N, C-alpha and C positions, 0 to 999 in steps of 0.2 A: 504494500499499500504506500509505504514511504517512497519506494522506488518509482511508482507511478506518478506521485506528486512531483518527484524530482524531474521526471521527464516532462510533465506539464509546465513546470517552471522554466526548464531549459528551452522549451519550444517558444516561450515568451521572452527569451533573452535574459533570463534570471539564472545565474549560476547556483547550482545546488551543492557544490563542493568546492574546496574543502571547508568543512565546518559551517556551511550555510543552512543546512537542513538537518534536523534530527526530530525524533518523536519519542513521546512517553506513552506507554500503553498500559491500560488497567483492564483486567478481566474480572468479571463477576462469576463466581461459581455458586450454584444453588442446587439443592436436592430437587430433582424432578422424578417422580415415580420411584422414589427411594434411592436414586442414583445421582452422584455429582455430575453436573453438566455445566459447561460455560454457557451462560445465558445472554451475556452482554459484554461487548468489547468497546472501550472508550479510548480514542486516540487523540492526543494533542500534539500537533506539529509546531515546531519552533523553526521559524524561517527568518533569515536575514537577507534583506533585499537592498539593492542600490536605491538611493533617493529617487523618488518619482516612479517607482515600480510597484508600489503598494496595491494599486487597483488591479494590475495584472496578476499579482500574487493571490489576491483575494478570488479572482476569477478561476485561477488554476485550482485553488482549494475547493471552490464550489463545484467544479466539473470533474475532478480527478476520479471520484468514486465510480462514475458511470463507465469509465474506460479501464477500470482496474479488475483483472481476472480474480485476484485474491478476494477483494471486497465482494465482488458479485457471487463468488462461491460461498463465502462464509455467511453472508447476510441471508442466505436461504434458511438457516436454522439459528442464527445468532444475531441479536440486535447490534448494529454498529452505529457509533456516533463519532463525528469528527469535529475538532475545533482547531483553530490556528492562532498562534501568537506571532504576529508579523512585526518585525523590527526593521526600520529603515536605517541603513548605515550612512 
């Protein structure tokens, strides 16, 4: 998922490396029918972008999920949520 966002940023002229993009991921595990299952995954992206590129970064964040094979596979059975902390350099 982070890689897909990195590609979306790069397509908009925003470098995603080195140290320009990283993510924090939190999973929620609950008992469902007596078995532990991951029911929710929350991803917070941290993005450093050049001045004047915030709008493009926000757009990349908004659309990356639709093109991400991992997100599209996982969300069939697990709720996904994304947020972003965008910092202009």
